[in-house]
C-alpha positions as CSV (number, residue, x, y, z in Angstrom):
1,M,7.8,-11.0,-13.5
2,D,10.9,-10.9,-15.7
3,R,13.3,-8.0,-16.3
4,A,11.8,-7.3,-19.7
5,S,8.3,-6.9,-18.3
6,V,9.5,-4.6,-15.5
7,A,11.5,-2.5,-17.9
8,A,8.5,-2.2,-20.3
9,M,6.4,-0.8,-17.5
10,C,8.9,2.1,-17.2
11,E,9.1,3.1,-20.8
12,G,7.5,6.3,-22.0
13,G,4.1,6.5,-23.8
14,N,2.5,8.3,-26.7
15,A,-0.2,10.8,-27.3
16,A,-3.0,8.2,-26.8
17,E,-1.5,7.3,-23.5
18,V,-1.3,10.9,-22.3
19,Y,-4.9,11.4,-23.3
20,A,-6.0,8.3,-21.4
21,S,-4.4,9.5,-18.2
22,V,-5.3,13.2,-18.1
23,P,-6.6,14.6,-14.8
24,R,-10.2,13.6,-14.0
25,N,-12.5,13.2,-11.1
26,A,-13.4,9.9,-9.5
27,G,-16.7,8.4,-10.5
28,G,-19.7,8.2,-8.3
29,A,-21.7,10.7,-6.2
30,A,-19.9,13.3,-4.2
31,V,-19.7,12.2,-0.6
32,D,-17.5,14.8,1.1
33,P,-17.1,16.2,3.6
34,I,-16.8,13.0,5.6
35,A,-16.9,13.1,9.4
36,L,-13.8,11.1,10.1
37,Q,-13.5,10.7,13.9
38,P,-10.1,11.6,15.4
39,V,-8.2,8.9,17.2
40,D,-5.7,9.0,20.0
41,E,-3.1,6.8,18.4
42,V,-2.3,4.8,15.2
43,R,0.4,2.1,15.0
44,I,1.4,0.9,11.5
45,T,3.5,-2.2,11.3
46,T,5.0,-3.1,8.0
47,L,4.7,-6.9,7.8
48,V,6.0,-7.1,4.2
49,D,8.2,-4.6,2.3
50,N,10.8,-4.8,-0.5
51,V,13.6,-4.4,2.1
52,F,14.5,-6.0,5.4
53,D,17.4,-4.3,7.3
54,G,18.1,-5.9,10.6
55,L,20.6,-3.1,11.5
56,L,18.2,-0.2,11.4
57,A,17.9,1.7,14.7
58,G,14.6,2.7,16.2
59,D,13.7,5.9,17.9
60,D,10.6,7.5,19.5
61,R,8.7,7.3,16.2
62,V,9.6,3.7,15.0
63,T,10.4,0.3,16.5
64,R,12.5,-2.0,14.3
65,A,12.7,-5.8,14.1
66,D,16.2,-7.2,14.1
67,F,17.9,-10.5,13.4
68,G,16.6,-12.0,16.6
69,N,13.1,-12.4,15.0
70,G,12.8,-15.9,13.8
71,R,14.9,-18.8,15.1
72,V,15.0,-21.5,12.5
73,T,16.6,-25.0,12.1
74,A,20.0,-25.0,10.5
75,A,22.3,-28.0,11.0
76,Q,25.4,-26.0,9.9
77,F,25.4,-24.1,13.2
78,E,26.3,-25.2,16.7
79,G,23.1,-26.0,18.4
80,G,21.3,-26.7,15.1
81,S,19.6,-23.4,14.6
82,T,20.2,-19.8,13.4
83,D,18.4,-16.4,13.5
84,A,16.6,-15.8,10.1
85,G,15.3,-12.3,10.6
86,L,12.4,-11.4,8.4
87,R,11.5,-11.8,4.8
88,A,11.6,-9.1,2.2
89,E,9.8,-9.4,-1.1
90,H,8.4,-7.3,-3.9
91,G,5.1,-6.6,-2.2
92,F,3.5,-4.7,0.7
93,A,1.5,-5.5,3.8
94,A,0.8,-3.5,6.8
95,L,-1.0,-4.0,10.1
96,V,-2.9,-0.9,11.3
97,A,-3.8,-0.7,14.9
98,V,-6.1,2.3,15.7
99,R,-6.7,3.3,19.4
100,R,-9.5,5.6,20.5
101,G,-9.7,5.8,24.3
102,A,-9.3,2.3,25.7
103,T,-10.5,0.6,22.5
104,T,-8.0,-0.6,19.9
105,T,-9.0,-2.1,16.5
106,T,-6.6,-3.8,14.1
107,L,-6.9,-4.0,10.3
108,L,-4.7,-5.5,7.7
109,F,-3.9,-3.3,4.7
110,D,-2.6,-5.5,1.8
111,T,-1.0,-8.9,2.3
112,G,2.2,-9.0,0.3
113,L,3.4,-11.1,-2.7
114,S,3.8,-14.7,-1.6
115,P,1.2,-16.9,0.1
116,D,3.4,-17.3,3.2
117,G,5.7,-14.3,3.4
118,M,3.3,-12.1,5.5
119,V,2.3,-14.9,7.9
120,V,5.9,-16.0,8.4
121,N,7.0,-12.5,9.3
122,A,4.0,-12.1,11.6
123,E,4.8,-15.3,13.4
124,R,8.5,-14.3,13.8
125,M,7.5,-11.0,15.2
126,G,4.9,-12.4,17.6
127,V,2.0,-10.8,15.8
128,D,-1.3,-12.7,16.3
129,L,-3.1,-12.3,13.0
130,S,-6.2,-13.9,14.5
131,E,-6.8,-10.5,16.2
132,V,-7.2,-8.8,12.8
133,Q,-10.8,-7.6,12.4
134,G,-10.8,-6.8,8.7
135,V,-8.8,-6.7,5.5
136,V,-8.5,-3.7,3.1
137,L,-6.9,-4.2,-0.3
138,S,-5.4,-1.1,-1.8
139,H,-5.9,-2.6,-5.3
140,G,-6.0,-5.9,-7.1
141,H,-2.3,-6.3,-8.2
142,F,-1.0,-9.7,-7.0
143,D,1.9,-8.3,-5.0
144,H,-0.6,-6.9,-2.6
145,A,-3.0,-9.8,-2.4
146,G,-0.8,-12.9,-2.5
147,G,-0.8,-13.3,1.2
148,L,-4.5,-13.8,1.4
149,A,-4.0,-17.5,0.9
150,G,-1.7,-17.8,3.8
151,L,-4.0,-15.7,6.0
152,A,-6.9,-17.9,5.1
153,A,-4.9,-21.1,5.9
154,R,-4.0,-19.7,9.4
155,R,-7.5,-18.5,10.2
156,G,-9.6,-21.3,8.8
157,R,-13.0,-20.5,7.4
158,R,-14.0,-17.9,10.0
159,A,-15.7,-14.9,8.4
160,M,-13.7,-11.8,7.9
161,P,-14.8,-8.6,6.1
162,M,-12.6,-7.5,3.2
163,V,-13.0,-4.1,1.6
164,L,-11.9,-3.5,-2.0
165,H,-12.8,-1.5,-5.1
166,P,-15.0,-3.5,-7.6
167,V,-12.3,-3.1,-10.3
168,A,-9.9,-5.1,-8.3
169,W,-11.0,-8.3,-10.0
170,T,-9.9,-6.9,-13.4
171,R,-7.7,-9.2,-15.6
172,R,-4.4,-7.4,-16.3
173,R,-1.2,-8.0,-18.2
174,L,2.1,-6.5,-19.2
175,V,2.9,-6.3,-22.9
176,P,6.5,-5.2,-23.3
177,P,7.7,-4.0,-26.7
178,R,10.5,-6.5,-26.4
179,G,9.7,-9.6,-24.5
180,E,7.0,-12.0,-23.6
181,V,3.5,-11.0,-22.5
182,F,3.1,-11.4,-18.7
183,D,-0.4,-12.2,-17.4
184,L,-0.7,-10.8,-13.9
185,P,-2.4,-13.3,-11.5
186,T,-6.1,-12.3,-11.0
187,L,-8.0,-12.5,-7.8
188,S,-10.9,-15.0,-7.6
189,R,-13.9,-13.8,-5.7
190,R,-15.3,-17.3,-5.6
191,A,-12.2,-18.6,-4.0
192,L,-12.0,-15.8,-1.4
193,E,-15.6,-16.1,-0.4
194,G,-15.0,-19.9,-0.1
195,E,-12.2,-19.2,2.3
196,G,-14.4,-17.1,4.6
197,F,-13.8,-13.6,3.3
198,E,-16.9,-11.4,3.3
199,V,-16.2,-9.2,0.2
200,I,-17.4,-5.6,0.4
201,E,-17.1,-3.7,-2.9
202,R,-17.0,0.1,-2.7
203,R,-16.2,2.7,-5.3
204,E,-17.1,5.5,-2.9
205,P,-15.3,6.2,0.4
206,S,-15.9,3.9,3.3
207,L,-15.8,4.6,7.0
208,L,-14.6,1.7,9.2
209,V,-14.0,1.2,12.9
210,D,-16.9,3.3,14.2
211,G,-16.0,6.1,11.8
212,C,-12.3,6.3,12.8
213,V,-10.7,4.8,9.6
214,L,-11.4,6.2,6.1
215,I,-10.9,4.1,3.0
216,T,-10.8,6.6,0.1
217,G,-12.4,4.6,-2.6
218,E,-11.6,5.8,-6.1
219,V,-9.2,8.7,-6.0
220,D,-9.7,12.0,-7.9
221,R,-6.8,12.6,-10.4
222,T,-6.3,16.3,-10.3
223,T,-2.5,16.9,-10.7
224,E,-0.9,17.6,-14.0
225,F,2.1,15.4,-13.4
226,E,0.7,12.1,-12.0
227,R,-0.4,10.2,-15.1
228,G,-0.3,6.6,-14.0
229,M,1.0,3.5,-15.7
230,P,2.7,3.5,-19.1
231,S,1.2,1.7,-22.1
232,P,2.5,-1.9,-21.5
233,H,0.1,-2.1,-18.5
234,Q,-3.2,-3.4,-20.0
235,A,-6.6,-4.5,-18.7
236,W,-9.2,-6.8,-20.2
237,T,-12.4,-4.9,-21.0
238,G,-14.6,-7.9,-21.7
239,S,-14.0,-7.6,-25.5
240,G,-10.3,-6.8,-25.7
241,W,-7.1,-5.5,-24.1
242,E,-6.7,-1.8,-23.6
243,H,-4.1,0.4,-22.0
244,D,-4.8,0.8,-18.2
245,P,-3.0,3.9,-17.0
246,L,-5.3,4.7,-14.1
247,V,-5.6,1.5,-12.1
248,Q,-9.0,2.8,-10.9
249,D,-9.1,0.4,-8.0
250,D,-6.2,2.1,-6.3
251,Q,-7.3,3.4,-2.8
252,A,-5.7,4.5,0.4
253,L,-6.3,4.2,4.1
254,V,-6.6,7.5,6.2
255,V,-6.7,8.1,9.9
256,H,-7.0,11.5,11.7
257,V,-4.8,11.6,14.8
258,R,-6.2,14.1,17.2
259,G,-4.2,17.4,17.1
260,R,-1.7,16.0,14.6
261,G,-3.5,15.7,11.3
262,L,-4.0,13.0,8.7
263,V,-2.0,9.8,8.4
264,V,-2.3,8.4,4.9
265,L,-1.3,4.8,4.0
266,T,-0.9,3.8,0.4
267,G,-0.2,0.4,-1.2
268,C,1.4,1.4,-4.5
269,G,0.0,4.9,-4.8
270,H,-1.0,4.3,-8.4
271,A,-3.3,7.3,-8.2
272,G,-0.3,9.5,-7.4
273,A,0.9,10.4,-3.9
274,I,-0.2,14.0,-4.2
275,N,-3.6,13.1,-5.8
276,I,-4.2,10.8,-2.8
277,V,-3.3,13.4,-0.2
278,R,-5.4,16.0,-1.9
279,H,-8.3,13.6,-2.1
280,A,-8.0,12.7,1.6
281,R,-7.9,16.4,2.6
282,R,-10.9,17.2,0.5
283,L,-12.9,14.2,1.8
284,T,-12.2,15.0,5.4
285,G,-11.9,18.7,5.5
286,V,-8.6,18.3,7.4
287,D,-5.8,20.2,5.8
288,R,-2.9,19.1,7.8
289,L,-0.9,16.1,6.7
290,C,0.9,14.4,9.6
291,A,2.3,11.3,7.9
292,L,2.5,9.6,4.5
293,L,3.5,5.9,4.4
294,G,3.6,3.2,1.8
295,G,4.4,2.6,-1.8
296,L,4.6,5.8,-4.0
297,H,5.4,4.1,-7.3
298,L,8.1,6.5,-8.5
299,S,10.6,3.9,-9.7
300,G,11.9,3.7,-13.3
301,P,12.3,6.0,-16.3
302,A,8.5,6.6,-16.8
303,F,8.1,7.7,-13.2
304,E,11.3,9.5,-12.4
305,P,10.2,12.7,-14.0
306,V,7.3,12.7,-11.5
307,I,9.8,12.8,-8.5
308,P,10.6,16.6,-8.5
309,P,7.0,17.9,-8.7
310,T,5.9,15.2,-6.1
311,I,8.7,16.3,-3.7
312,A,7.9,20.0,-4.3
313,A,4.2,19.4,-3.5
314,L,5.0,17.2,-0.5
315,T,7.5,19.8,0.9
316,E,4.7,22.4,0.9
317,L,2.6,20.0,2.9
318,A,5.4,19.7,5.5
319,P,4.5,16.3,7.0
320,A,6.1,15.2,10.2
321,M,6.7,11.7,8.9
322,V,7.3,10.2,5.4
323,V,8.0,6.5,5.0
324,P,8.3,5.6,1.3
325,A,8.0,1.8,0.8
326,H,7.7,-1.0,-1.7
327,C,7.6,0.5,-5.3
328,T,8.9,4.0,-4.4
329,G,12.3,3.3,-6.0
330,W,15.9,4.3,-4.9
331,S,16.0,7.5,-6.8
332,A,12.9,8.8,-5.1
333,Q,14.0,7.5,-1.7
334,H,17.3,9.5,-1.9
335,A,15.5,12.6,-3.2
336,L,12.9,12.4,-0.5
337,A,15.5,11.9,2.2
338,A,17.4,14.9,1.0
339,A,14.4,17.2,0.7
340,L,12.7,16.1,3.9
341,P,15.5,14.9,6.2
342,D,13.5,15.4,9.5
343,A,10.4,13.6,8.2
344,W,11.9,10.8,6.1
345,L,12.3,7.4,7.6
346,P,13.5,4.3,5.8
347,G,11.0,1.4,5.3
348,S,11.8,-2.2,6.3
349,S,9.8,-5.3,7.0
350,G,9.2,-5.5,10.7
351,S,9.0,-1.7,11.4
352,T,6.3,-0.3,13.6
353,Y,5.5,3.5,13.2
354,R,3.6,5.2,16.0
355,I,1.7,8.5,15.7
356,A,0.0,9.6,18.8
357,A,-2.1,12.7,19.8
């Protein structure tokens, strides 16, 4: 993706764009309240993020990977090797380990940008991806699904369930007012099924792991300030290209930690961070937000006006942990760190966040 394409995504829209992205309810039958079973612990390990900082210190909430992860061959050094640390790339992937009693289940939430970035980082961290029991895609954008190829290559053709929204297969592109059209890589269902993925399409919420993990499905858009993608982001309708502000396939992962509240994990948060949290609270009937982690998509001129109302709403929710990642952007990171200094934690590839009852 070139600079012109990225810049075009961040430019303002017109009246038609505003109309297309007004608040609206998610499609499908109402399914709430959902009996999301509380868990004793959740550990979220960021396998891929836009940043890797080998000097970040851990504490009782987070364990950090350092430069000692990943010895690689390098003839320029005595002994013929060096420490490579972990990869950072414009993408997101997280390993989610949920424990209830003596039973722990591990899911993969998104897979990063490149075919090998996630699996290389997992290997350097000593994470065995063969133990993953399912994959959840937050949406169909290629910077969240690129690592599926590497995962399939490591696992072979063994069956693995993969949950996604049916709109994730949509062809999309960026049409900047100044610059070349950029066609976003599109997922192939045939290829994924050929590699052993058991595709499960759901618009409505899904309960996984014996009712302990909620996948939100399509998110209600109820705030007045989270209006989605600007006009250069387009989708193919079958007969033509149209502005795609909503990214309807955007969904989040939710866990209820006993006595602590909801832990919400987003990929890009295209539905809007506050829309997602509101949706999770409505679906589960659990008001308390314990933690919000993942991409919040607040980067660039089109999204920076959304930062103040997002922070105001998030401050009222008073989460114990906020880990903005991936596409959140530096302006939002700094604003969140200032507004929620006790909750904010910097994201980095190789970080494991633990929330326990």
